[in-house]
Structure formats: C-alpha cells, structure tokens
PAZAPA-4460 file (N, C-alpha, C; in steps of 0.05 Angstrom, whole numbers, plus 32768, in hexadecimal, padded with zeros to 4 digits):
% residues 96
    n_x    n_y    n_z   ca_x   ca_y   ca_z    c_x    c_y    c_z   seq   type   mol
   8016   81FA   7DD1   8017   81F8   7DF3   800F   81D9   7DF0     1      A     A
   7FFA   81D6   7DE4   7FF8   81B2   7DD8   800F   81A3   7DD2     2      I     A
   8024   81A9   7DBE   8036   81A1   7DBA   804B   81A2   7DCB     3      A     A
   804E   81B5   7DDD   8060   81B3   7DF9   8058   81A6   7E10     4      L     A
   803E   81A7   7E08   8032   818B   7E27   803C   8176   7E22     5      N     A
   8038   8167   7E09   803C   8159   7DF8   805F   814E   7DFD     6      H     A
   806C   8164   7DFF   808C   8156   7DFA   809B   8155   7E0D     7      K     A
   8092   8166   7E25   8090   816A   7E4A   8094   8146   7E55     8      Y     A
   8081   813A   7E40   8077   8123   7E4B   8084   8109   7E51     9      Q     A
   809C   811B   7E3B   80B8   80FF   7E39   80CD   810D   7E49    10      S     A
   80C9   8129   7E57   80E3   8130   7E61   80ED   811D   7E7E    11      I     A
   80FC   8114   7E88   8107   810E   7EAA   8114   8121   7EB9    12      V     A
   810D   8117   7ED2   8120   8122   7EDA   8136   8111   7EDB    13      A     A
   8151   812F   7EE2   8168   8124   7EE8   8180   8117   7EC1    14      G     A
   816A   811D   7EB5   817D   811D   7E9E   8184   8131   7E8D    15      T     A
   818E   8136   7E7A   819F   814B   7E6F   8189   815F   7E5D    16      S     A
   8194   8178   7E5D   817E   8190   7E56   818F   8198   7E4D    17      C     A
   8189   81B9   7E3C   8194   81C9   7E30   8198   81E8   7E50    18      T     A
   81AB   81F4   7E59   81A8   8202   7E6A   818C   8216   7E68    19      N     A
   817F   8226   7E77   8164   822C   7E75   814D   8229   7E71    20      Y     A
   8150   820D   7E66   8140   8203   7E56   811F   8208   7E73    21      D     A
   8106   81FA   7E6E   80FC   8201   7E84   80DE   81F6   7E73    22      I     A
   80D3   81D7   7E7E   80B7   81CD   7E77   80BC   81C2   7E8A    23      G     A
   80A8   81A9   7E87   809B   8191   7EA2   809E   8187   7EA9    24      C     A
   80A1   817A   7EB1   80A5   815A   7EBF   8086   8153   7ED6    25      I     A
   8079   8141   7ECB   805E   8139   7ECE   8053   8157   7EDC    26      G     A
   8051   814B   7EE7   804A   816C   7EF7   8053   817B   7F08    27      D     A
   8063   817E   7F04   807A   818F   7F16   8090   81A4   7EFB    28      A     A
   8095   81BD   7F05   809C   81CF   7EF1   80BE   81C5   7EF2    29      F     A
   80C9   81C0   7EDE   80E0   81C4   7EDC   80FC   81D2   7ECD    30      A     A
   8110   81D1   7ED1   8127   81E3   7ECF   8138   81D9   7EC4    31      Q     A
   814C   81E1   7EB3   8162   81D3   7EA4   8174   81E0   7EB3    32      C     A
   8184   81D2   7ECB   819A   81DC   7ED4   81B9   81D0   7ED2    33      V     A
   81CC   81DF   7ECB   81E2   81D9   7ECA   81D8   81BE   7EB4    34      W     A
   81C9   81BB   7EA7   81CA   81A7   7E97   81BD   8187   7EA3    35      G     A
   81A8   8197   7EB1   8198   817A   7EB9   8178   8182   7ECE    36      T     A
   816F   8176   7EBD   814D   816D   7ECC   8156   817B   7EE6    37      W     A
   8140   819B   7EEC   8134   8194   7F10   8123   819C   7F0E    38      V     A
   810C   8189   7F1A   80F0   8194   7F1E   80E6   819E   7F37    39      A     A
   80D5   81B3   7F32   80CD   81B2   7F55   80AF   81B0   7F52    40      T     A
   80A9   81A2   7F67   8084   81A0   7F69   8073   81B5   7F6C    41      K     A
   8061   81B8   7F67   804E   81C9   7F55   803C   81CA   7F75    42      C     A
   8034   81DE   7F7B   801E   81E4   7F91   8008   81D0   7F8D    43      P     A
   8003   81C8   7FA2   7FE9   81A9   7F9D   7FC9   81B6   7F92    44      V     A
   7FC7   81A5   7F79   7FB0   81B1   7F68   7FB7   81C3   7F5C    45      G     A
   7FCF   81BD   7F56   7FD8   81CD   7F38   7FE6   81BB   7F2A    46      T     A
   7FE9   81B9   7F0E   8000   81BA   7EFB   800D   81BF   7EE0    47      V     A
   802A   81AC   7EE6   8033   81C6   7ED5   8030   81BF   7EAF    48      C     A
   8025   81DA   7EA0   8020   81D5   7E87   8033   81F3   7E73    49      A     A
   802C   81F0   7E59   8033   81F9   7E55   800F   8204   7E43    50      A     A
   801A   8228   7E47   7FFD   822D   7E47   8004   8242   7E2B    51      L     A
   7FE6   824E   7E1F   7FEF   825E   7E03   7FEC   827B   7E17    52      P     A
   7FF8   828F   7E0C   7FFB   82B2   7E11   7FDE   82BA   7E12    53      N     A
   7FDF   82C9   7E1A   7FC6   82D0   7E14   7FC9   82EE   7E0E    54      V     A
   7FC1   82EC   7DF9   7FCC   8312   7DED   7FE3   8311   7DE1    55      G     A
   7FF0   82FD   7DE0   8006   82FC   7DD4   8012   82E1   7DC6    56      A     A
   801E   82DF   7DB8   802E   82C9   7DA4   8037   82B4   7DBB    57      P     A
   803A   8298   7DBD   8051   828D   7DC6   803D   827E   7DDE    58      G     A
   804D   826D   7DF3   8041   8261   7E08   8051   8260   7E1C    59      T     A
   8053   8269   7E3A   8052   826C   7E4F   8053   824E   7E67    60      S     A
   8065   8244   7E73   8066   822C   7E86   8061   8235   7EA2    61      I     A
   8049   822D   7EB3   8046   8237   7EC3   803B   8218   7ED1    62      A     A
   803D   8220   7EEF   8021   8208   7EFF   8009   8212   7EF5    63      C     A
   7FE9   820C   7EF8   7FDE   8211   7EF1   7FBF   8200   7EF9    64      T     A
   7FB4   81FC   7EFC   7FA0   81ED   7F07   7F94   81DA   7EDF    65      T     A
   7F91   81C3   7EDE   7F92   81B6   7ECE   7F73   81C3   7EC3    66      P     A
   7F5B   81D1   7EC9   7F4C   81D9   7EBF   7F53   81F7   7EB5    67      A     A
   7F5B   8206   7EBD   7F76   821E   7EB7   7F80   8214   7E9E    68      D     A
   7F8A   81FC   7E9D   7FA5   81F8   7E83   7F8D   81F1   7E68    69      R     A
   7F76   81DE   7E76   7F61   81E1   7E54   7F52   81EB   7E52    70      D     A
   7F4D   8202   7E68   7F3D   821F   7E5B   7F4A   8228   7E4F    71      M     A
   7F66   822A   7E4B   7F70   823E   7E3A   7F73   823C   7E27    72      R     A
   7F85   8217   7E21   7F86   8217   7E17   7F6F   8210   7DFA    73      I     A
   7F52   8212   7E07   7F3A   8209   7DF0   7F39   8223   7DE0    74      A     A
   7F37   822C   7E00   7F42   8254   7DE7   7F45   8258   7DD8    75      I     A
   7F53   824A   7DCD   7F61   8254   7DB5   7F5A   8244   7DA1    76      T     A
   7F46   822F   7DA6   7F42   8225   7D8E   7F4C   8204   7D85    77      G     A
   7F69   8204   7D94   7F76   81E5   7D95   7F5D   81C9   7DAA    78      A     A
   7F66   81C5   7DA1   7F52   81A5   7DA3   7F65   8194   7DC3    79      T     A
   7F6C   8198   7DD3   7F75   818C   7DE8   7F71   8169   7DE6    80      L     A
   7F88   815B   7DE4   7F8F   8143   7DE3   7F9D   8137   7DEF    81      K     A
   7FA2   8134   7E01   7FC1   8132   7E0F   7FB8   8110   7E26    82      M     A
   7FC5   8110   7E24   7FD4   80E5   7E2F   7FE0   80EB   7E4A    83      K     A
   7FD4   80F7   7E63   7FE5   80F6   7E7A   7FF5   80CE   7E79    84      R     A
   800D   80D8   7E7A   801F   80BC   7E7A   802B   80BF   7E96    85      H     A
   802B   80AC   7EAC   802B   80AE   7EC7   8045   80A3   7EC9    86      R     A
   805E   80B6   7EDE   8074   80A4   7EDD   807D   80A8   7EF6    87      R     A
   8090   8093   7EF2   809C   8085   7F08   80B1   8093   7F1C    88      H     A
   80B8   809F   7F0E   80DB   80B7   7F15   80DA   80CE   7F29    89      D     A
   80EB   80D0   7F37   80E0   80D9   7F56   80E6   80F7   7F52    90      R     A
   80D0   810B   7F53   80C7   8123   7F50   80C3   8138   7F6B    91      I     A
   80E7   814D   7F6A   80E7   815C   7F80   80F3   816B   7F7B    92      G     A
   8100   8181   7F87   8110   8199   7F83   8123   819B   7F8F    93      S     A
   8141   819A   7F81   8155   8193   7F89   815E   81B8   7F94    94      R     A
   8176   81B7   7FA3   817C   81CC   7FA7   819C   81CB   7FA2    95      R     A
   81AC   81E2   7F95   81C7   81E2   7F94   81D3   81F8   7F9D    96      H     A
***
C-alpha cells in the first residue's frame, strides 16, 4: 500500500494510462477512462489512498480518512513514510 501511494503521487489528471486502471490523483480517486486519467473528488474530510486488505493479500483503493489510512498501514507493521506533494493541476470529475 505504501509503494502504491508513492506511485500515485506521480499521476496527473488528463495524462495517458491503461484502461480500467485505478489510483489516486492528489486526494481524489482516479480511473483510467478511454486511455486518460479522470479524477473524482473524495468526500470532505477524506483522501484517496491505497489500503492493505484485511484478511486477504493485496490492496484496495478507497476514499478514507488520513487517520484510518495510517492505522491500517501501521497494523501491517510497515513504516509509513509518505511525503505529500502539492499539485497545481485541476482535479475534478468529468462526465462522458
């Protein structure tokens, strides 16, 4: 989950991607639609994050509180060392 959260810091809305990929752009949930990243804002007070699955291997991508994200990662025994980068690109949802 930590590695995915670091990877997501480099995704930019409107850039090319592989259809059906999901991730995060800043604090927004992102989906690859027709080869382009499209972001949807998370509800107020939440951020998009990769989270370790509970009771099964792998990760899930979801809007969650920063405290919940940090707790779930800490439970795995991993050390959270995320640096947030401010993005100046416009994040919003697009409708097709």
